C-alpha positions as CSV (number, residue, x, y, z in Angstrom):
1,M,15.0,-25.4,-5.3
2,K,17.8,-27.0,-3.3
3,V,21.4,-26.4,-4.3
4,D,24.3,-27.6,-2.1
5,G,21.9,-28.5,0.7
6,V,20.4,-25.0,0.9
7,N,16.8,-24.3,0.1
8,Y,16.9,-21.1,-1.8
9,P,15.8,-18.3,-1.1
10,A,14.4,-19.0,2.4
11,D,17.5,-20.8,3.8
12,A,19.9,-18.4,2.1
13,V,18.1,-15.4,3.8
14,K,18.4,-17.2,7.2
15,Q,22.1,-17.9,6.7
16,L,22.8,-14.3,5.9
17,G,20.9,-13.1,9.0
18,V,18.9,-10.6,6.9
19,S,16.3,-8.6,8.9
20,S,12.6,-9.1,8.3
21,A,12.4,-5.8,6.4
22,N,15.1,-7.0,4.1
23,K,13.3,-10.3,3.7
24,A,10.2,-8.5,2.6
25,A,12.1,-6.4,0.1
26,E,13.9,-9.5,-1.2
27,E,10.6,-11.4,-1.7
28,K,9.2,-8.4,-3.6
29,T,12.3,-8.2,-5.7
30,S,12.3,-12.0,-6.4
31,R,8.7,-11.7,-7.7
32,E,9.7,-9.1,-10.2
33,V,10.4,-10.3,-13.7
34,A,14.0,-9.7,-14.7
35,S,15.2,-8.4,-18.0
36,K,17.6,-11.4,-18.2
37,S,16.8,-15.1,-18.1
38,V,18.8,-18.2,-19.0
39,R,17.2,-21.4,-20.3
40,N,19.2,-24.7,-20.3
41,G,17.9,-28.2,-20.5
42,G,14.3,-27.4,-19.5
43,E,15.3,-25.4,-16.5
44,S,15.4,-21.6,-16.4
45,V,16.9,-19.0,-14.1
46,H,15.4,-15.5,-13.7
47,L,17.5,-12.8,-12.2
48,S,15.8,-9.9,-10.4
49,E,16.6,-6.3,-11.4
50,R,18.4,-6.0,-8.0
51,A,20.5,-9.1,-8.8
52,L,21.4,-7.7,-12.2
53,Q,22.5,-4.4,-10.6
54,L,24.6,-6.2,-8.0
55,Q,26.2,-8.3,-10.8
56,Q,27.1,-5.1,-12.7
57,A,28.4,-3.4,-9.6
58,Q,30.6,-6.4,-8.9
59,K,32.0,-6.3,-12.4
60,E,32.9,-2.6,-12.0
61,L,34.5,-3.3,-8.6
62,D,36.6,-6.2,-10.2
63,K,38.1,-3.6,-12.5
64,L,39.6,-1.6,-9.6
65,P,43.0,-2.6,-8.3
66,D,43.1,-4.2,-4.9
67,V,45.9,-1.9,-3.7
68,R,46.3,1.8,-4.3
69,I,50.0,1.9,-5.2
70,E,50.2,5.7,-5.0
71,R,48.8,5.6,-1.4
72,V,51.2,2.8,-0.4
73,N,54.2,4.7,-1.8
74,E,53.1,7.9,0.0
75,I,52.8,6.1,3.4
76,K,56.2,4.4,2.8
77,E,57.8,7.7,2.2
78,Q,56.2,9.2,5.3
79,I,57.5,6.3,7.4
80,A,61.0,6.6,5.9
81,T,61.1,10.4,6.6
82,G,59.5,10.0,10.1
83,T,56.5,12.2,9.2
84,Y,53.9,9.5,9.3
85,E,51.3,10.3,12.1
86,I,48.9,7.8,13.5
87,N,45.5,9.2,14.5
88,S,44.4,6.9,17.4
89,R,41.0,8.6,17.6
90,K,40.2,7.8,14.0
91,I,41.3,4.2,14.5
92,A,39.2,3.8,17.6
93,E,36.2,5.3,15.8
94,K,36.6,2.8,12.9
95,I,36.9,-0.1,15.4
96,M,33.7,1.0,17.1
97,Y,31.9,1.5,13.8
98,E,32.8,-1.9,12.5
99,S,31.8,-3.5,15.8
100,L,28.4,-1.9,15.6
101,V,27.9,-2.9,12.0
102,N,28.8,-6.5,12.8
103,L,26.3,-6.5,15.7
104,I,23.5,-5.1,13.5
105,A,24.2,-7.5,10.6
């Protein structure tokens, strides 16, 4: 099926840069019959169990606040009192980790 110029699922997998192992898992998952389907005007959509799990996880994440106010206030207080310490090693490790993750993905 083509939607917005993308041939799903093959083109979507290519656009996301998913590895061949993930492609195989996705193909297996897409073949599984989902517990939820929608029928509208002669067309139907079947969601895999994995898609339903991801949808539920996203709903749970949407309930969480974007900013942890308590942590923001704690850092503001530390800055105001001059006790805020920056761990440059931890920052460098996170930069390297994110760079590696981006290379792999």
